[in-house]
C-alpha positions in Angstrom: 105.4 112.9 68.0 105.1 110.5 71.0 107.6 110.6 73.8 108.6 107.0 74.3 109.4 107.7 78.0 105.8 108.7 78.7 103.8 105.8 79.9 100.5 107.8 80.5 99.0 106.7 77.2 100.8 103.4 76.9 99.3 100.0 76.6 100.6 97.5 79.2 101.1 93.8 78.7 100.9 92.2 82.1 99.9 89.0 83.9 96.2 88.6 84.4 95.1 87.8 88.0 93.1 84.8 86.8 95.8 83.5 84.5 97.1 84.3 81.1 98.1 87.8 80.0 96.2 91.0 79.6 96.5 94.3 77.6 95.4 97.4 79.6 95.7 101.1 78.8 97.6 103.0 81.4 95.5 103.9 84.4 92.6 101.7 83.2 90.8 99.5 85.7 89.8 96.8 83.3 91.8 94.9 80.6 91.0 95.6 76.9 91.6 92.0 76.2 92.9 88.8 77.8 95.2 86.2 76.1 96.5 82.7 76.9 100.1 83.6 75.9 102.3 86.7 76.3 103.2 86.6 72.6 99.5 87.0 71.6 99.0 89.9 74.1 102.2 91.6 72.8 101.1 91.3 69.2 97.6 92.8 70.0 99.1 95.6 72.1 101.6 96.6 69.4 98.7 96.9 66.9 96.6 99.0 69.2 99.5 101.2 70.3 100.5 101.8 66.7 97.0 102.8 65.8 96.9 105.2 68.8 100.3 106.6 68.3 101.6 105.4 71.7 103.9 102.7 73.0 103.8 99.3 74.7 105.2 98.5 78.1 105.8 94.8 78.8 105.8 93.4 82.3 107.3 90.2 83.6 105.2 87.7 85.6 106.3 89.4 88.8 105.0 92.7 87.5 108.4 94.4 87.0 108.8 96.3 83.8 110.6 94.2 81.2 110.7 96.6 78.2 109.2 99.7 76.7 108.8 100.0 73.0 
């Protein structure tokens, strides 16, 4: 069972430095994938997280945590 408070294996949806949104695994240096919209990034992150048995952490444009799920 996955601890939903543990972000070590989580996938993060965050702003990409060059524009758009990215999905990154916790502690990764590079994004798994980049998207034009946050909604697209969230959909992809949810699919990957479900397959990996972990959770998604969403960030706002300013980088603050918006929501974990």
